[in-house]
C-alpha positions in Angstrom: 9.2 173.6 227.1 11.3 170.0 227.1 8.5 168.6 224.7 9.0 171.5 222.2 12.3 171.5 222.1 12.6 167.5 221.3 10.3 167.7 219.1 12.9 170.9 217.4 15.7 168.6 218.2 14.1 165.5 216.3 13.1 167.7 213.3 16.1 169.0 212.3 18.1 165.0 212.8 15.6 164.1 210.4 16.4 166.5 207.6 19.8 166.5 208.6 19.6 162.9 207.9 17.6 163.3 204.8 20.1 165.3 203.5 23.0 163.1 204.2 21.1 160.4 202.9 21.3 162.3 199.3 25.2 162.0 199.5 25.1 158.7 200.2 26.4 159.7 203.5 25.6 157.7 206.3 25.3 159.2 209.7 23.4 157.8 213.1 21.4 160.3 214.3 20.2 160.3 218.0 18.9 162.8 220.8 19.4 163.1 224.2 19.2 166.7 226.1 21.2 167.4 229.4 24.4 169.8 230.4 25.9 170.2 226.4 29.5 169.4 226.7 29.2 166.7 229.5 26.3 164.9 227.2 28.6 165.4 224.1 31.4 163.7 225.4 29.6 160.9 226.5 28.1 160.3 224.1 30.7 160.1 222.1 32.4 157.0 225.0 29.3 156.0 225.0 28.9 155.4 220.9 31.6 154.2 218.2 32.0 157.5 216.4 34.6 158.8 213.1 33.9 162.2 214.1 31.6 164.8 215.8 30.8 167.9 214.4 30.0 170.4 215.5 28.8 174.0 215.0 30.2 177.0 216.6 28.3 179.9 217.5 30.6 182.5 217.3 30.6 184.0 220.7 32.3 187.1 221.7 35.7 187.2 222.8 34.2 187.8 226.6 31.2 186.1 226.1 33.5 183.1 225.9 35.0 183.3 229.3 32.2 184.5 230.9 29.9 181.6 229.6 32.0 178.7 228.0 32.6 177.7 224.5 30.6 173.8 223.7 32.3 173.6 220.6 36.2 174.2 222.6 35.1 172.1 225.5 34.4 168.7 223.5 36.8 169.3 221.2 39.1 169.6 224.0 37.5 166.4 225.6 36.2 163.7 222.8 38.3 161.2 221.9 37.1 161.5 218.7 38.4 163.8 215.9 35.8 166.3 215.9 34.3 169.2 212.8 34.2 172.7 214.0 31.2 174.4 211.4 31.1 177.2 211.2 
């Protein structure tokens, strides 16, 4: 399961990087695994990031209360600006 997830993640990142480069946007990608909010915050602390771009799944208010929101957690704890895309 971990290998399948890593391969899928690598493919998504490669596609996003290729799209960004066609628009002359400088990007840096890397793939890591772990608890989402903590892993993203730790990576942002260790890297020299200008911006974190993160998607929002749009959980219902009840699910968000019960499960938490990754995008919300990242926006609260990040040391750089966060762009949440829906």
